[in-house]
RONU-665439 format. One record per atom (N, C-alpha, C): x, y, z. Coordinates in steps of 0.05 Angstrom, whole numbers, padded with zeros to 5 digits, always signed. Example, Ala and Ser with C-alpha at 12.3 -4.5 7.8 and 13.67 -1.06 7.14 Angstrom:
2
+00264-00114+00156+00246-00090+00156+00264-00066+00156+00257-00045+00142+00273-00021+00143+00258+00001+00157
END
This chain:
500
-00760+00122-00317-00770+00147-00318-00740+00153-00335-00757+00179-00354-00741+00190-00374-00728+00211-00358-00701+00204-00370-00675+00233-00359-00684+00267-00373-00709+00267-00381-00717+00283-00401-00737+00301-00393-00749+00291-00357-00766+00304-00349-00751+00321-00324-00772+00351-00322-00764+00366-00290-00787+00363-00273-00780+00383-00257-00789+00392-00241-00791+00412-00238-00813+00437-00241-00815+00464-00241-00824+00480-00216-00815+00485-00203-00826+00503-00174-00824+00528-00187-00860+00543-00172-00855+00571-00169-00850+00569-00142-00830+00595-00141-00824+00606-00113-00841+00641-00119-00854+00640-00102-00857+00664-00097-00852+00678-00076-00852+00701-00081-00829+00721-00054-00853+00742-00052-00837+00761-00032-00849+00777-00028-00842+00814-00048-00815+00794-00051-00811+00814-00079-00796+00813-00105-00809+00789-00098-00802+00769-00138-00820+00744-00134-00817+00742-00163-00834+00711-00168-00819+00698-00192-00806+00676-00187-00794+00653-00189-00791+00632-00202-00796+00625-00229-00794+00595-00240-00760+00582-00250-00766+00560-00232-00737+00544-00230-00749+00516-00238-00735+00504-00268-00725+00474-00270-00714+00463-00255-00719+00433-00242-00690+00420-00228-00698+00389-00242-00663+00387-00245-00669+00366-00250-00669+00335-00242-00675+00307-00246-00666+00286-00226-00644+00290-00213-00629+00302-00209-00593+00308-00194-00605+00326-00184-00625+00338-00180-00634+00364-00155-00609+00388-00162-00608+00387-00193-00588+00412-00208-00609+00431-00225-00603+00449-00216-00618+00477-00232-00616+00478-00260-00636+00474-00284-00636+00463-00309-00643+00497-00321-00651+00520-00315-00655+00535-00311-00680+00553-00297-00675+00587-00301-00685+00600-00279-00695+00622-00290-00711+00640-00278-00732+00657-00304-00744+00677-00275-00736+00704-00268-00742+00720-00252-00761+00740-00249-00781+00744-00237-00799+00787-00243-00795+00791-00213-00789+00812-00214-00794+00830-00189-00812+00843-00190-00828+00847-00161-00856+00851-00166-00857+00875-00151-00876+00889-00148-00879+00912-00143-00896+00914-00108-00888+00931-00084-00890+00926-00068-00908+00958-00061-00927+00959-00050-00935+00996-00051-00939+00997-00019-00933+01019-00007-00925+01030+00018-00958+01046+00015-00983+01052+00028-00998+01064+00016-01003+01086+00042-00981+01075+00062-00988+01097+00082-00965+01079+00106-00964+01101+00124-00939+01086+00140-00948+01057+00152-00930+01045+00150-00931+01008+00159-00953+00998+00145-00967+01007+00122-00983+00999+00111-00966+00982+00087-00968+00961+00076-00953+00937+00059-00978+00927+00045-00978+00933+00014-00999+00914-00007-00986+00913-00031-00997+00896-00044-00986+00889-00063-01006+00874-00088-00999+00877-00116-01027+00873-00138-01028+00838-00130-01053+00828-00126-01049+00804-00128-01047+00794-00161-01068+00804-00175-01070+00798-00198-01045+00804-00212-01024+00819-00213-00995+00822-00226-00981+00809-00211-00981+00789-00193-00971+00767-00177-00974+00748-00200-01001+00745-00204-01009+00718-00220-00990+00722-00254-01000+00753-00257-00987+00748-00284-00950+00754-00283-00949+00750-00270-00919+00748-00272-00907+00723-00266-00933+00702-00263-00927+00680-00246-00924+00666-00280-00949+00671-00297-00945+00660-00325-00926+00667-00333-00917+00691-00330-00896+00706-00348-00863+00693-00351-00857+00681-00322-00842+00672-00299-00839+00636-00319-00863+00622-00312-00866+00591-00330-00855+00604-00359-00862+00614-00377-00866+00611-00407-00835+00622-00402-00819+00645-00392-00800+00648-00399-00776+00621-00391-00787+00606-00377-00762+00590-00362-00764+00577-00370-00787+00563-00396-00786+00543-00409-00780+00543-00439-00776+00570-00444-00763+00583-00467-00731+00584-00474-00728+00601-00452-00687+00600-00449-00683+00570-00446-00697+00550-00432-00685+00531-00435-00677+00506-00459-00710+00512-00463-00711+00493-00490-00729+00475-00483-00741+00472-00458-00750+00449-00443-00786+00445-00461-00793+00423-00463-00824+00425-00471-00838+00422-00453-00866+00446-00461-00894+00432-00435-00889+00414-00424-00890+00382-00439-00888+00360-00439-00873+00350-00415-00846+00361-00417-00829+00345-00406-00828+00358-00379-00847+00367-00370-00857+00382-00335-00867+00358-00330-00863+00345-00309-00862+00324-00292-00889+00324-00271-00878+00351-00256-00904+00361-00236-00894+00391-00230-00911+00411-00215-00905+00437-00202-00908+00434-00174-00890+00447-00164-00884+00449-00141-00886+00479-00130-00908+00493-00109-00914+00525-00103-00901+00528-00076-00871+00544-00077-00867+00556-00043-00878+00593-00060-00878+00595-00030-00899+00618-00027-00892+00637-00008-00898+00673-00008-00897+00686+00016-00909+00675+00039-00908+00678+00067-00935+00659+00075-00952+00684+00094-00971+00686+00096-00987+00704+00116-00998+00722+00094-00991+00738+00073-01004+00758+00052-01033+00744+00057-01046+00765+00040-01075+00749+00037-01090+00769+00022-01103+00761+00014-01119+00769-00012-01142+00751-00019-01171+00757-00021-01195+00745-00019-01207+00766-00045-01212+00734-00058-01223+00748-00093-01259+00744-00090-01267+00748-00118-01289+00736-00115-01291+00716-00132-01306+00699-00125-01307+00667-00144-01317+00670-00168-01332+00689-00179-01348+00684-00204-01326+00705-00225-01319+00727-00212-01303+00741-00233-01265+00733-00224-01268+00724-00206-01235+00719-00207-01224+00741-00197-01237+00770-00187-01219+00788-00184-01217+00797-00154-01198+00802-00145-01184+00811-00116-01205+00830-00107-01222+00832-00081-01236+00859-00076-01226+00881-00060-01197+00871-00054-01174+00898-00058-01149+00889-00051-01134+00894-00042-01100+00888-00057-01092+00867-00037-01071+00849-00037-01058+00829-00021-01051+00851+00001-01056+00843+00021-01044+00858+00049-01021+00843+00053-00998+00852+00054-00969+00835+00061-00966+00827+00092-00950+00814+00090-00939+00804+00119-00937+00819+00137-00918+00833+00120-00912+00857+00130-00916+00889+00150-00943+00877+00134-00957+00906+00140-00972+00911+00172-00971+00935+00170-00974+00928+00209-01011+00957+00208-01020+00945+00187-01053+00961+00179-01067+00952+00214-01065+00931+00214-01087+00917+00224-01074+00915+00255-01054+00933+00270-01060+00934+00295-01074+00938+00311-01097+00958+00304-01114+00976+00320-01143+00938+00321-01132+00928+00307-01161+00898+00312-01140+00880+00327-01107+00881+00328-01098+00856+00345-01098+00871+00373-01093+00894+00366-01101+00905+00404-01133+00903+00411-01144+00901+00395-01174+00881+00404-01176+00873+00409-01167+00842+00401-01159+00821+00413-01153+00815+00438-01130+00831+00439-01115+00834+00470-01135+00838+00482-01151+00867+00482-01160+00874+00499-01183+00852+00512-01192+00835+00501-01205+00817+00499-01211+00798+00509-01180+00791+00515-01165+00767+00536-01174+00747+00508-01161+00739+00478-01163+00720+00470-01128+00706+00469-01113+00711+00480-01080+00706+00474-01077+00677+00472-01080+00671+00501-01073+00651+00509-01088+00627+00488-01121+00630+00488-01135+00617+00478-01117+00608+00448-01122+00637+00427-01095+00634+00416-01068+00617+00412-01049+00625+00429-01033+00612+00434-01031+00578+00430-01044+00572+00444-01058+00542+00453-01066+00534+00427-01080+00540+00414-01089+00529+00393-01073+00531+00364-01064+00552+00350-01045+00560+00335-01019+00559+00337-01014+00570+00362-00975+00559+00366-00963+00593+00361-00978+00612+00357-00979+00641+00341-00981+00662+00376-00980+00671+00356-00982+00710+00379-01003+00722+00357-01025+00736+00383-01036+00761+00363-01014+00785+00353-01014+00790+00330-01008+00807+00313-01009+00807+00281-01008+00834+00277-01008+00836+00258-00998+00827+00234-00981+00802+00237-00973+00783+00211-00984+00765+00207-01004+00765+00229-01021+00734+00215-01038+00739+00195-01047+00724+00188-01072+00727+00155-01109+00734+00165-01099+00723+00204-01131+00730+00203-01141+00756+00208-01125+00775+00217-01130+00797+00216-01135+00819+00196-01113+00804+00167-01119+00819+00153-01150+00814+00137-01157+00788+00143-01180+00789+00130-01204+00803+00141-01203+00811+00168-01224+00820+00181-01232+00853+00178-01199+00860+00180-01202+00886+00169-01213+00895+00139-01205+00869+00119-01213+00870+00084-01252+00876+00091-01257+00855+00116-01296+00846+00119-01295+00874+00127-01282+00891+00140-01287+00914+00163-01283+00938+00140-01272+00934+00119-01258+00968+00119-01277+00970+00079-01272+00945+00067-01285+00940+00037-01315+00948+00041-01326+00956+00036-01355+00956+00020-01365+00936+00012-01391+00926+00019-01402+00906+00012-01392+00876+00012-01368+00876+00024-01351+00849+00022-01352+00837+00047-01362+00843+00072-01379+00823+00096-01398+00809+00084-01418+00826+00064-01438+00814+00056-01432+00788+00041-01419+00791+00023-01409+00775+00000-01409+00748+00009-01386+00755+00040-01367+00735+00046-01381+00712+00056-01411+00725+00074-01431+00719+00093-01443+00687+00065-01448+00702+00041-01466+00690+00027-01444+00668+00013-01421+00668+00014-01406+00647+00003-01402+00653-00023-01400+00678-00035-01394+00688-00061-01362+00690-00061-01346+00692-00031-01317+00699-00044-01304+00680-00033-01275+00685-00035-01253+00671-00030-01228+00686-00014-01227+00670+00010-01200+00674+00022-01171+00656+00013-01149+00670+00017-01133+00652+00018-01104+00663+00014-01087+00664+00024-01049+00665+00023-01042+00657-00007-01017+00679-00019-01019+00672-00042-01011+00646-00060-01018+00616-00039-01006+00586-00049-01037+00584-00062-01062+00597-00039-01086+00578-00052-01092+00589-00072-01083+00628-00076-01090+00644-00108-01079+00639-00125-01059+00634-00123-01038+00614-00154-01052+00587-00160-01058+00563-00139-01073+00536-00151-01094+00553-00164-01112+00569-00147-01141+00570-00151-01129+00576-00186-01112+00596-00192-01116+00607-00216-01103+00589-00237-01088+00578-00232-01071+00549-00252-01087+00533-00250-01110+00533-00228-01123+00499-00249-01167+00512-00248-01160+00535-00255-01170+00545-00280-01192+00546-00257-01197+00553-00229-01221+00564-00203-01233+00531-00197-01206+00509-00214-01223+00482-00194-01213+00477-00169-01184+00486-00163-01182+00477-00128-01179+00508-00104-01194+00506-00096-01183+00527-00069-01180+00507-00045-01153+00517-00049-01143+00499-00024-01117+00515-00023-01098+00499+00005-01078+00505+00026-01068+00488+00040-01043+00493+00033-01029+00456+00040-01025+00472+00083-01018+00453+00102-01022+00449+00123-00996+00473+00138-00967+00476+00127-00962+00493+00127-00967+00531+00120-00987+00527+00098-00991+00553+00105-01014+00561+00118-01031+00535+00130-01057+00543+00143-01051+00542+00165-01016+00532+00177-01023+00542+00198-01012+00569+00205-01000+00589+00186-00999+00621+00185-01014+00633+00189-01044+00628+00196-01069+00643+00187-01080+00651+00224-01078+00642+00232-01076+00655+00265-01102+00635+00265-01125+00613+00246-01150+00609+00250-01143+00562+00240-01119+00567+00242-01110+00534+00247-01103+00524+00272-01132+00508+00281-01114+00490+00303-01098+00459+00293-01066+00482+00308-01047+00455+00290-01045+00418+00308-01051+00415+00320-01052+00395+00338-01082+00381+00321-01099+00391+00306-01119+00376+00290-01116+00382+00267-01100+00403+00253-01093+00405+00229-01117+00411+00220-01135+00434+00231-01159+00441+00210-01170+00475+00224-01185+00478+00205-01197+00509+00223-01212+00512+00247-01214+00518+00277-01213+00526+00292-01243+00542+00295-01270+00530+00290-01291+00546+00301-01292+00559+00321-01281+00566+00352-01283+00574+00371-01257+00603+00350-01237+00597+00346-01232+00621+00334-01241+00641+00304-01263+00621+00290-01271+00637+00269-01297+00655+00290-01312+00645+00303-01329+00660+00322-01313+00681+00334-01296+00672+00347-01282+00702+00369-01277+00731+00337-01267+00714+00322-01259+00741+00294-01293+00744+00280-01308+00732+00281-01326+00738+00261-01313+00736+00241-01308+00708+00226-01300+00705+00202-01308+00678+00195-01335+00680+00163-01346+00660+00156-01323+00634+00143-01333+00615+00156-01321+00595+00151-01321+00586+00116-01345+00592+00107-01349+00599+00085-01332+00598+00057-01305+00620+00081-01297+00634+00057-01265+00622+00061-01269+00604+00077-01236+00592+00072-01230+00566+00055-01199+00562+00042-01200+00543+00034-01199+00508+00049-01195+00487+00023-01196+00468+00039-01168+00466+00057-01157+00455+00076-01136+00440+00078-01126+00415+00069-01101+00408+00048-01093+00381+00043-01064+00393+00052-01049+00365+00054-01027+00360+00056-01001+00365+00033-00977+00378+00047-00954+00395+00035-00949+00380-00004-00951+00349+00008-00945+00333-00019-00966+00318-00024-00969+00327-00048-00995+00309-00062-01001+00320-00087-01018+00312-00111-01026+00318-00140-01056+00328-00117-01054+00354-00126-01086+00370-00116-01101+00367-00141-01089+00371-00161-01103+00371-00185-01074+00385-00216-01095+00391-00232-01084+00399-00259-01077+00431-00267-01053+00428-00283-01060+00453-00301-01083+00462-00311-01097+00483-00321-01119+00491-00337-01108+00490-00366-01104+00471-00395-01086+00467-00405-01087+00501-00419-01099+00518-00407-01089+00557-00423-01077+00559-00406-01071+00551-00387-01043+00557-00374-01012+00556-00379-01022+00519-00382-00992+00517-00394-00995+00505-00418-00997+00525-00440-00993+00513-00465-01004+00491-00478-01025+00481-00467-01045+00456-00483-01041+00438-00459-01029+00429-00442-01014+00417-00416-01033+00414-00384-01034+00385-00393-01043+00389-00353-01030+00383-00338-01014+00391-00328-00985+00383-00319-00995+00377-00279-00990+00363-00262-01003+00362-00236-00985+00387-00223-01003+00391-00214-00995+00412-00189-00979+00395-00158-00972+00397-00152-00963+00371-00131-00950+00373-00097-00945+00406-00108-00938+00408-00077-00943+00446-00077-00954+00455-00044-00949+00480-00036-00936+00484-00007-00928+00495-00002-00909+00491+00015-00902+00533+00023-00908+00538+00052-00894+00558+00054-00875+00569+00057-00859+00588+00048-00836+00585+00035-00805+00578+00064-00814+00584+00086-00799+00578+00104-00799+00551+00108-00820+00536+00114-00820+00510+00112-00806+00498+00085-00812+00504+00059-00796+00500+00034-00768+00504+00044-00759+00510+00056-00728+00522+00062-00716+00499+00073-00732+00494+00100-00720+00473+00117-00727+00453+00104-00744+00450+00086-00741+00419+00070-00713+00419+00048-00714+00430+00037-00704+00445+00023-00666+00439+00029-00667+00447+00047-00641+00443+00067-00641+00414+00072-00656+00400+00074-00657+00367+00084-00651+00367+00114-00661+00393+00116-00672+00381+00154-00698+00371+00162-00692+00349+00160-00709+00324+00160-00713+00312+00182-00689+00322+00201-00694+00308+00222-00702+00321+00248-00699+00312+00271-00706+00331+00297-00682+00343+00299-00689+00371+00312-00669+00393+00315-00655+00396+00300-00653+00397+00267-00631+00416+00242-00649+00433+00246-00632+00453+00239-00645+00472+00238-00631+00496+00218-00639+00512+00207-00635+00532+00184-00644+00565+00184-00630+00582+00173-00624+00600+00168-00639+00610+00147-00662+00627+00139-00654+00646+00120-00659+00665+00117-00642+00688+00107-00640+00718+00100-00652+00731+00081-00680+00723+00076-00698+00734+00056-00706+00770+00054-00723+00772+00054-00728+00812+00051-00740+00806+00088-00752+00784+00092-00741+00787+00125-00727+00752+00140-00724+00760+00161-00697+00733+00179-00725+00708+00182-00712+00677+00168-00725+00672+00193-00719+00643+00200-00709+00635+00221-00699+00614+00244-00711+00585+00239-00714+00566+00232-00731+00541+00239-00714+00515+00243-00723+00502+00264-00724+00485+00275-00732+00461+00274-00727+00440+00266-00746+00408+00261-00752+00406+00287-00774+00408+00299-00779+00396+00320-00797+00361+00322-00792+00351+00301-00809+00321+00287-00832+00333+00299-00852+00304+00313-00873+00301+00308-00893+00320+00344-00858+00329+00346-00873+00338+00378-00881+00379+00372-00904+00380+00386-00908+00413+00391-00891+00422+00405-00872+00446+00402-00853+00449+00424-00859+00482+00435-00875+00481+00450-00885+00511+00461-00861+00532+00463-00867+00550+00465-00837+00571+00472-00853+00588+00490-00831+00583+00511-00827+00607+00535-00805+00628+00525-00797+00632+00505-00771+00652+00500-00784+00680+00473-00807+00678+00466-00810+00697+00436-00816+00672+00419-00808+00649+00408-00816+00643+00381-00846+00627+00387-00856+00622+00363-00873+00607+00348-00867+00579+00338-00893+00566+00346-00886+00528+00339-00909+00534+00317-00901+00528+00295-00918+00518+00272-00916+00486+00263-00933+00494+00242-00928+00468+00226-00903+00464+00204-00885+00448+00198-00864+00449+00179-00874+00437+00152-00890+00412+00149-00906+00401+00137-00922+00386+00133-00941+00364+00130-00955+00338+00117-00958+00332+00097-00933+00303+00106-00938+00285+00085-00950+00257+00090-00964+00256+00074-00988+00241+00081-01009+00240+00106-01008+00223+00128-01018+00230+00156-00992+00236+00183-00968+00251+00163-00956+00252+00186-00952+00277+00184-00946+00292+00203-00946+00329+00207-00927+00325+00215-00905+00347+00208-00879+00341+00226-00884+00384+00235-00880+00384+00258-00871+00412+00267-00848+00421+00272-00852+00457+00282-00826+00467+00281-00825+00491+00293-00805+00496+00310-00799+00519+00324-00796+00546+00303-00799+00566+00305-00795+00595+00285-00782+00607+00301-00773+00628+00296-00763+00647+00295-00772+00665+00268-00783+00685+00277-00798+00713+00249-00773+00732+00260-00768+00741+00236-00751+00771+00235-00762+00790+00216-00769+00807+00217-00794+00829+00197-00769+00842+00182-00755+00854+00180-00732+00862+00169-00706+00848+00165-00692+00833+00144-00670+00812+00145-00653+00840+00120-00653+00821+00098-00636+00827+00081-00651+00856+00061-00680+00857+00068-00688+00887+00058-00677+00904+00066-00662+00903+00093-00644+00929+00099-00616+00938+00080-00607+00924+00063-00602+00928+00046-00606+00950+00015-00637+00930+00011-00659+00940-00009-00660+00973+00000-00666+00980+00026-00664+01002+00044-00653+01031+00035-00621+01004+00044-00601+01029+00044-00588+01038+00010-00594+01010-00007-00590+01020-00033-00614+01048-00045-00626+01034-00040-00652+01049-00064-00659+01081-00047-00660+01081-00021-00672+01099-00005-00647+01127-00001-00634+01110+00007-00592+01124+00011-00579+01130-00008-00579+01108-00028-00551+01104-00047-00535+01105-00035-00530+01083-00021-00503+01080-00008-00495+01063-00033-00500+01041-00043-00491+01031-00060-00509+01019-00090-00491+01022-00108-00506+01010-00140-00516+00975-00132-00500+00960-00123-00501+00926-00128-00493+00921-00096-00517+00909-00088-00519+00890-00060-00498+00871-00062-00475+00860-00086-00459+00839-00087-00436+00856-00075-00437+00886-00081-00411+00899-00064-00405+00899-00048-00428+00896-00024-00422+00909-00002-00410+00886+00016-00405+00868+00013-00379+00846+00037-00359+00866+00033-00346+00874+00014-00316+00896+00005-00321+00912+00018-00343+00931+00023-00345+00956+00026-00341+00945+00067-00352+00929+00070-00357+00919+00103-00325+00920+00112-00317+00901+00097-00283+00891+00107-00266+00915+00103-00269+00941+00081-00255+00961+00083-00265+00969+00110-00284+00974+00123-00288+00997+00146-00273+00990+00163-00269+00953+00170-00255+00943+00188-00281+00939+00214-00293+00960+00220-00323+00970+00250-00338+00983+00235-00358+00979+00249-00376+01008+00241-00376+01028+00261-00346+01030+00277-00351+01053+00293-00366+01058+00312-00380+01036+00326-00394+01034+00347-00432+01040+00343-00427+01044+00312-00449+01047+00308-00473+01018+00297-00503+01017+00312-00512+00999+00305-00537+01008+00301-00560+00989+00276-00576+00994+00271-00608+00971+00272-00616+00984+00285-00641+00966+00283-00655+00978+00263-00663+00961+00238-00685+00952+00227-00713+00953+00234-00730+00962+00256-00747+00956+00269-00771+00983+00245-00768+00981+00224-00787+00990+00203-00821+00990+00209-00821+00958+00214-00836+00951+00225-00846+00934+00246-00834+00945+00264-00835+00936+00289-00821+00914+00284-00813+00903+00303-00789+00879+00317-00812+00863+00325-00801+00833+00309-00821+00803+00316-00801+00802+00335-00795+00758+00329-00771+00750+00357-00761+00763+00351-00756+00759+00395-00765+00756+00409-00779+00769+00412-00788+00798+00415-00791+00819+00421-00832+00813+00426-00838+00812+00392-00862+00814+00396-00874+00844+00388-00855+00874+00391-00863+00893+00397-00874+00907+00373-00890+00909+00359-00908+00925+00340-00903+00956+00336-00899+00970+00364-00890+00992+00366-00867+01007+00369-00845+00977+00365-00816+00998+00366-00807+01008+00324-00798+01028+00339-00787+01044+00308-00758+01050+00302-00750+01031+00284-00723+01037+00264-00701+01058+00281-00680+01050+00282-00667+01067+00291-00636+01070+00277-00614+01087+00286-00591+01075+00271-00570+01094+00294-00551+01081+00318-00548+01078+00345-00518+01079+00336-00510+01110+00358-00481+01113+00359-00463+01123+00340-00483+01141+00324-00467+01152+00305-00452+01183+00315-00432+01185+00304-00409+01206+00306-00404+01221+00273-00388+01240+00279-00381+01257+00261-00355+01249+00241-00356+01230+00252-00330+01207+00239-00350+01183+00229-00373+01179+00226-00370+01152+00212-00382+01153+00185-00365+01137+00177-00369+01130+00140-00398+01118+00126-00395+01113+00100-00414+01105+00086-00402+01076+00086-00385+01067+00090-00375+01037+00100-00380+01032+00113-00386+01037+00143-00390+01038+00156-00421+01031+00167-00430+01049+00164-00465+01047+00150-00469+01026+00139-00466+01021+00119-00465+00996+00104-00462+00960+00124-00429+00966+00142-00418+00954+00152-00455+00939+00176-00460+00966+00188-00472+00959+00213-00503+00954+00208-00514+00957+00176-00530+00947+00162-00528+00915+00155-00504+00905+00145-00507+00870+00156-00505+00871+00173-00488+00862+00190-00497+00854+00220-00510+00856+00230-00538+00873+00222-00560+00871+00232-00573+00851+00229-00575+00835+00214-00581+00818+00206-00565+00799+00223-00542+00797+00226-00529+00771+00252-00547+00774+00273-00542+00799+00286-00544+00806+00312-00583+00785+00313-00601+00801+00295-00624+00793+00297-00621+00767+00300-00605+00744+00291-00615+00715+00277-00596+00701+00298-00578+00722+00316-00563+00708+00338-00590+00704+00366-00613+00724+00363-00631+00728+00382-00642+00705+00387-00656+00706+00358-00669+00678+00359-00656+00652+00358-00641+00646+00355-00618+00627+00364-00614+00622+00388-00619+00643+00409-00605+00635+00431-00636+00628+00451-00656+00643+00431-00679+00639+00444-00698+00608+00438-00685+00599+00412-00692+00578+00406-00681+00546+00420-00650+00549+00427-00628+00534+00437-00648+00536+00467-00659+00557+00480-00666+00557+00506-00693+00546+00510-00712+00535+00483-00730+00531+00492-00737+00492+00481-00710+00494+00454-00699+00460+00453-00692+00442+00474-00675+00469+00491-00659+00442+00507-00628+00438+00496-00624+00448+00479-00607+00433+00457-00583+00459+00441-00567+00457+00438-00549+00479+00435-00548+00467+00402-00549+00492+00384-00546+00484+00355-00517+00488+00346-00504+00462+00342-00487+00465+00336-00468+00470+00302-00488+00464+00277-00492+00472+00254-00512+00493+00241-00508+00511+00236-00534+00528+00227-00528+00530+00195-00557+00510+00181-00555+00516+00164-00565+00539+00146-00555+00551+00121-00569+00579+00108-00580+00584+00081-00584+00600+00069-00595+00609+00055-00608+00631+00044-00618+00640+00027-00639+00674+00024-00616+00693+00002-00622+00709-00004-00615+00730-00019-00579+00738-00010-00585+00748+00018-00558+00749+00033-00532+00725+00037-00546+00709+00042-00518+00689+00042-00509+00686+00025-00505+00703-00004-00488+00705-00021-00464+00710-00001-00464+00740+00010-00449+00762+00031-00428+00735+00046-00400+00737+00037-00378+00722+00060-00382+00736+00077-00376+00762+00076-00375+00776+00099-00394+00768+00129-00424+00772+00120-00454+00769+00122-00440+00743+00143-00441+00718+00136-00428+00685+00146-00407+00690+00162-00391+00700+00152-00374+00697+00179-00377+00717+00203-00390+00735+00203-00402+00750+00226-00413+00735+00230-00433+00720+00226-00465+00710+00241-00446+00674+00255-00423+00661+00235-00413+00646+00254-00399+00657+00281-00375+00677+00270-00358+00695+00293-00381+00699+00324-00405+00708+00316-00424+00731+00326-00429+00700+00353-00448+00672+00329-00464+00653+00353-00442+00636+00364-00414+00635+00345-00394+00617+00361-00407+00582+00347-00416+00583+00319-00429+00560+00305-00414+00571+00277-00412+00528+00266-00406+00530+00246-00431+00538+00225-00417+00557+00201-00452+00560+00185-00444+00552+00165-00461+00537+00144-00457+00523+00125-00478+00535+00095-00460+00546+00076-00479+00550+00059-00472+00531+00021-00493+00526+00018-00495+00505-00012-00486+00510-00028-00481+00493-00048-00473+00511-00078-00496+00519-00088-00527+00500-00084-00538+00514-00091-00559+00534-00085-00562+00564-00075-00573+00571-00065-00604+00577-00065-00620+00567-00080-00648+00568-00086-00663+00548-00076-00657+00538-00048-00665+00524-00031-00694+00528-00023-00711+00553-00030-00741+00555-00018-00741+00537-00041-00748+00546-00072-00748+00530-00086-00741+00495-00095-00721+00492-00077-00718+00463-00085-00733+00449-00064-00738+00461-00039-00760+00453-00016-00776+00444-00031-00800+00461-00047-00820+00469-00060-00821+00431-00089-00796+00443-00103-00789+00416-00120-00782+00390-00102-00774+00389-00085-00776+00363-00074-00799+00353-00071-00813+00365-00053-00842+00357-00036-00867+00354-00062-00862+00367-00093-00877+00359-00119-00862+00341-00119-00832+00327-00130-00831+00304-00138-00825+00282-00125-00838+00286-00099-00835+00260-00077-00868+00240-00089-00891+00265-00092-00917+00258-00093-00921+00248-00125-00901+00243-00133-00906+00236-00167-00881+00223-00176-00865+00212-00150-00839+00194-00150-00822+00196-00181-00819+00223-00166-00799+00232-00196-00776+00229-00175-00777+00231-00147-00752+00222-00132-00763+00193-00105-00746+00190-00093-00750+00179-00068-00737+00199-00049-00737+00186-00023-00716+00210-00012-00699+00207-00001-00683+00182-00012-00658+00173-00018-00653+00187-00043-00664+00200-00058-00650+00214-00081-00643+00247-00077-00657+00251-00057-00654+00278-00056-00631+00285-00036-00611+00320-00048-00593+00307-00042-00583+00350-00036-00560+00356-00038-00564+00390-00044-00519+00380-00027-00505+00398-00045-00471+00397-00038-00460+00419-00019-00459+00416-00009-00446+00440+00017-00435+00454-00007-00425+00483+00000-00404+00496-00019-00386+00510+00001-00392+00523+00028-00370+00526+00034-00380+00534+00067-00363+00528+00085-00367+00530+00113-00354+00544+00125-00375+00553+00147-00354+00585+00159-00352+00572+00191-00324+00582+00191-00325+00567+00219-00309+00591+00244-00325+00595+00274-00313+00617+00283-00282+00632+00288-00272+00657+00279-00256+00656+00275-00247+00678+00300-00257+00687+00307-00266+00710+00341-00271+00701+00352-00255+00714+00379-00264+00707+00412-00292+00697+00413-00301+00688+00432-00325+00687+00439-00333+00715+00459-00312+00714+00474-00312+00747+00490-00319+00773+00484-00306+00776+00460-00300+00802+00442-00335+00793+00427-00345+00774+00417-00369+00779+00411-00388+00787+00420-00391+00768+00444-00408+00772+00473-00409+00798+00471-00396+00820+00484-00391+00848+00481-00409+00856+00452-00391+00858+00443-00418+00869+00410-00441+00858+00416-00443+00837+00422-00471+00833+00426-00500+00846+00449-00481+00847+00462-00490+00867+00496-00492+00889+00490-00478+00898+00476-00481+00930+00460-00507+00933+00442-00504+00913+00423-00534+00911+00410-00561+00908+00422-00568+00892+00449-00574+00889+00457-00589+00922+00466-00558+00930+00482-00569+00967+00491-00582+00976+00473-00578+00979+00448-00592+00996+00426-00612+00986+00425-00619+00959+00428-00650+00951+00420-00666+00964+00443-00649+00956+00460-00674+00977+00488-00680+00995+00484-00659+01019+00469-00664+01052+00471-00680+01058+00442-00682+01030+00425-00697+01033+00404-00731+01031+00401-00732+01022+00429-00759+01002+00438-00768+01022+00456-00744+01046+00482-00762+01050+00496-00772+01091+00481-00763+01092+00459-00769+01111+00438-00795+01112+00425-00814+01126+00446-00852+01132+00431-00841+01155+00427-00850+01159+00399-00855+01192+00387-00889+01185+00394-00898+01212+00392-00929+01220+00394-00932+01223+00361-00949+01212+00352-00961+01204+00326-00960+01234+00311-00961+01241+00292-00958+01259+00286-00961+01246+00248-00981+01271+00234-00991+01269+00209-00971+01276+00193
END
């Protein structure tokens, strides 16, 4: 194998699209990033322009090759990690979306989910999919488009439309319309996949009235699906060798390859996943059972706790409250504050996910006084990420029946030393951050590289950057956590009358 070959990872998240080149030593050669727009047309609605996401993908692929000096021929394979659940339906002939992509965070399908709950579908859905009825997942978004965009239902039934999460959309575009696929990890997030059989479930499709011909083919997570259309990759036909949901990608990228290993990602949302091996572990504590990845015929499962708003609390504080200019400055501000002064921020901007699954909850700031200052608010925002993660960690330990000794972390906010030390203190566990923080992209790269024999499993490696260990007493942190729980209770009990 030539040392001059690389794996290109396309990491499409909610707020940005990145292209990252990895060498055979699992090191980053170059990165290109383009921030993407998110639209909020109505309260609780979150949408994106899928065509713009595709154009951003082309732009970062070109830019990363240009800035690295790497020729397209040196790219051995492409791996894709993507924001999950975000739903796009497009016309097979024109290649144009029939409506904007409905983002995973969007609550615009709440009425559809309420209807399904009244129809008594919850138990069947949980048994078959490992998920819950919630606007978070793709199925209600598909139904919303079918019911609200004129002419779409008829076109879907006659086979002229295609559905996909963002993985399906990007692969279809990259292959010039040759491949309409999704991998097992992404399929498991649609509310349509029987995770024990790794297949679309006909009972669910019938219950939701979704035409099966709309859906992509389910494939393994690590496999060559096809190649780039030459006109999309500078005349080259490069194998596309993995697609994987971003959180499962991070689990693989952190090398949580053994049963019981766990990671937490502080991204736009927060996501704590534990590898449960070949076993589907059913949660009694508000978590989800999901497919982690499929390699060959082997399917690996995970327990997941999803948090709708994690790192995006900082974006809100920066962009809407103008509390700071650079996120990198917030750790110093939080330390300077010394304490939140009794302030707790519950970032339920789009409801609360695990372990509550309360899509009616409203965001709140609790404990304000006339003495509350700028730095204390910032500290409370950072601490909210850790409190939510502890709630999920406690639920995961209860479901798995084993304590988590080490929590591996990644995501943009994992660069914040204050957050990771507070997380360690709050959970009384070691928190490990690695030298390479692009672990979602690295996971997609690993899976692609394995598929084309660029790496074998013994080649995969990540280097520890810093281990954060508890410095404060368990009693003190448990008291803070009890106060957080009281603040969440108050937030959930506040049910204002709807107003235009």
